[in-house]
C-alpha positions as CSV (number, residue, x, y, z in Angstrom):
1,M,12.2,18.8,-11.5
2,K,12.6,20.4,-7.4
3,V,12.3,19.6,-3.9
4,T,9.1,19.8,-2.3
5,K,8.4,20.2,1.4
6,I,5.5,17.4,1.7
7,N,2.4,18.9,4.4
8,K,0.1,16.0,4.0
9,N,-0.1,12.9,2.2
10,I,2.6,10.9,1.5
11,P,3.4,10.4,-2.4
12,E,3.1,6.5,-3.2
13,G,6.4,7.1,-5.2
14,L,8.6,7.6,-1.6
15,I,7.5,4.3,-0.5
16,D,8.9,2.8,-4.3
17,A,11.6,4.8,-3.7
18,H,12.5,3.5,-0.6
19,N,12.5,0.2,-1.2
20,Q,14.5,0.9,-4.5
21,A,17.4,2.7,-2.6
22,F,16.9,-0.3,0.5
23,H,16.5,-3.6,-0.7
24,D,18.3,-5.1,1.8
25,F,18.2,-3.1,4.8
26,F,16.5,-4.3,8.1
27,L,13.3,-1.1,8.0
28,T,12.1,-2.4,4.5
29,S,11.9,-6.0,5.3
30,L,9.4,-4.8,7.7
31,G,7.1,-3.9,4.6
32,S,5.6,-0.9,2.5
33,K,2.6,-0.9,5.4
34,F,5.4,-0.1,8.2
35,L,7.2,2.5,5.6
36,K,4.1,4.3,4.9
37,L,3.0,4.6,8.7
38,Y,6.6,5.9,9.5
39,Y,6.6,8.6,7.5
40,S,3.4,9.6,7.5
41,T,3.9,9.6,11.6
42,V,7.1,11.6,11.2
43,L,5.0,14.0,8.2
44,K,2.2,14.3,11.6
45,S,5.0,15.5,14.2
46,S,5.0,19.5,14.4
47,K,8.9,18.5,14.3
48,G,9.1,16.2,11.2
49,L,9.9,16.9,7.8
50,V,9.9,15.6,4.8
51,L,11.0,16.8,1.4
52,C,10.4,14.9,-2.1
53,L,12.4,15.5,-5.4
54,Q,10.1,15.3,-8.3
55,N,9.9,16.0,-11.7
56,E,7.3,17.4,-13.8
57,K,5.4,14.4,-14.4
58,G,5.5,14.0,-10.5
59,T,7.8,10.9,-10.1
60,V,9.6,10.3,-6.8
61,L,13.7,10.8,-8.3
62,G,14.2,11.4,-4.1
63,F,13.5,12.3,-0.6
64,A,15.3,13.2,2.6
65,V,13.0,12.5,5.8
66,G,14.2,14.0,9.1
67,T,12.9,15.6,12.3
68,A,14.4,19.4,13.8
69,Y,14.5,18.2,17.0
70,S,16.4,14.6,17.7
71,K,15.5,13.7,21.4
72,G,13.0,11.6,22.1
73,F,11.5,11.9,18.2
74,H,10.9,8.3,17.8
75,K,9.3,7.7,21.5
76,N,6.9,10.6,20.6
77,I,5.4,9.2,17.4
78,L,5.1,5.8,18.1
79,L,3.5,7.3,21.4
80,H,1.4,9.2,19.6
81,N,0.2,7.0,17.4
82,I,0.5,3.6,19.2
83,F,-2.8,1.8,18.3
84,S,-1.7,2.3,14.2
85,Y,1.9,0.7,15.9
86,V,0.4,-1.7,17.5
87,W,-1.7,-3.3,14.6
88,V,1.4,-2.9,11.8
89,L,3.7,-4.5,14.2
90,F,1.7,-6.8,15.5
91,I,1.2,-8.3,11.4
92,V,5.0,-8.6,11.1
93,C,5.2,-9.7,14.9
94,I,3.2,-13.1,13.6
95,S,5.9,-14.1,10.9
96,R,9.4,-12.3,12.3
97,P,9.4,-11.5,16.2
98,K,12.7,-10.6,17.0
99,A,12.1,-7.8,14.5
100,I,9.9,-6.1,16.9
101,F,12.5,-6.2,19.0
102,R,15.0,-5.0,17.2
103,L,13.4,-2.0,16.3
104,L,11.9,-0.9,19.8
105,T,16.3,-1.6,20.6
106,N,17.1,0.9,18.7
107,L,14.4,3.6,18.5
108,N,17.3,5.7,19.4
109,K,20.5,4.8,17.9
110,G,23.6,6.1,20.0
111,A,21.8,7.2,23.0
112,N,24.1,6.3,25.1
113,N,26.5,7.7,24.6
114,N,27.4,10.7,27.2
115,E,28.3,13.2,25.5
116,D,25.3,13.1,23.3
117,L,22.4,15.0,24.2
118,G,20.0,14.4,22.0
119,D,19.8,18.6,20.9
120,Y,20.4,18.7,17.6
121,A,18.1,17.9,14.1
122,E,18.3,14.6,13.1
123,L,17.7,13.4,9.2
124,L,16.2,10.3,9.2
125,S,16.4,9.0,5.7
126,I,17.5,10.0,2.6
127,A,17.7,8.1,-0.2
128,V,17.8,8.1,-4.2
129,P,17.5,5.2,-6.5
130,P,19.7,3.3,-8.5
131,Q,18.8,4.7,-11.7
132,Y,19.2,8.2,-10.2
133,N,23.4,7.7,-8.6
134,G,25.0,9.8,-9.6
135,L,23.0,12.9,-11.0
136,G,23.6,15.3,-7.9
137,Y,20.0,15.0,-6.1
138,G,21.2,13.0,-3.2
139,K,23.4,16.8,-2.6
140,L,20.3,18.6,-3.7
141,L,18.7,17.0,-1.7
142,L,20.7,16.9,1.3
143,Q,21.1,20.9,1.1
144,A,17.4,21.5,0.8
145,F,17.1,19.5,4.4
146,E,19.3,22.1,5.6
147,D,17.9,25.0,4.4
148,E,14.7,24.0,5.9
149,L,16.3,23.7,8.9
150,L,17.8,27.1,9.0
151,N,14.1,28.1,8.3
152,L,13.2,27.3,11.6
153,K,16.4,28.4,13.6
154,V,18.4,25.4,13.9
155,K,21.8,25.3,14.6
156,K,22.9,21.6,13.8
157,S,22.0,18.4,12.1
158,A,23.1,14.7,12.8
159,L,22.7,11.7,10.7
160,T,24.1,8.0,11.0
161,T,25.3,5.9,8.5
162,D,27.0,2.6,8.4
163,Y,30.5,2.4,9.5
164,F,32.2,-0.4,7.1
165,D,31.9,-0.5,3.7
166,N,30.7,3.3,3.3
167,E,33.4,4.8,2.1
168,G,31.4,6.2,-0.7
169,V,28.7,7.6,1.6
170,I,31.1,8.9,4.2
171,A,32.8,10.9,2.3
172,F,30.0,13.1,0.5
173,Y,28.7,13.6,3.7
174,K,32.3,14.8,4.6
175,K,32.2,17.3,1.7
176,M,28.9,18.3,3.0
177,G,29.9,19.4,6.2
178,Y,29.6,16.4,7.9
179,E,32.0,15.6,11.2
180,I,32.2,12.2,12.9
181,F,30.5,13.0,16.3
182,Y,31.0,9.0,17.4
183,D,30.2,5.4,16.9
184,F,28.0,3.4,18.1
185,T,27.0,-0.8,17.4
186,S,23.4,-0.8,16.8
187,Y,21.5,-4.2,18.0
188,P,22.8,-6.8,17.0
189,N,26.1,-6.2,15.7
190,R,25.7,-3.5,13.4
191,R,28.8,-0.8,13.6
192,M,27.7,2.7,13.1
193,Y,28.8,6.2,12.6
194,K,26.7,9.3,13.9
195,L,27.9,12.6,12.7
196,I,27.0,15.8,12.3
197,K,27.5,19.1,11.3
198,N,26.8,23.0,12.6
199,L,24.6,24.5,10.4
200,N,25.7,28.9,11.4
């Protein structure tokens, strides 16, 4: 079992792991085609990082996805892959037009905070399927993600997480050295925290 930095193609097991870990989340509701496109365009970006924890059989036990520089990252990958996103989102739009508005509205979560300059790396998604919870895989992935950032001479890392009914996750991030930066409300009415950590 080891954490591997993905350089070429998103493993199929990563999408499965996402769907298992985040089955009730908004991005999951956009479908596996959208998820594969999203994670693939993060990987393709020069600032993107994709890490997978896999066993000796190649089964994905968890993953961490992020960017070495947060400011404008999502707008950048959208603009550089506009035709791919338009096609996938067109299919979504047929049945759920409001989903597109929500997605575009939340491209830069919390960016309206005047103190948030976006001058940090950001963990965009970290997931461990429920059957592997409690085995320390999340900690292993987060440490590997931060190690990659340190190799890139990145000084700060941030992430967002839910404000309500999320005490265990918040406690985990605090134990890993993250501090609350501020809270904000994303569309339509989801209150969230942005946390940040100095890596050096």
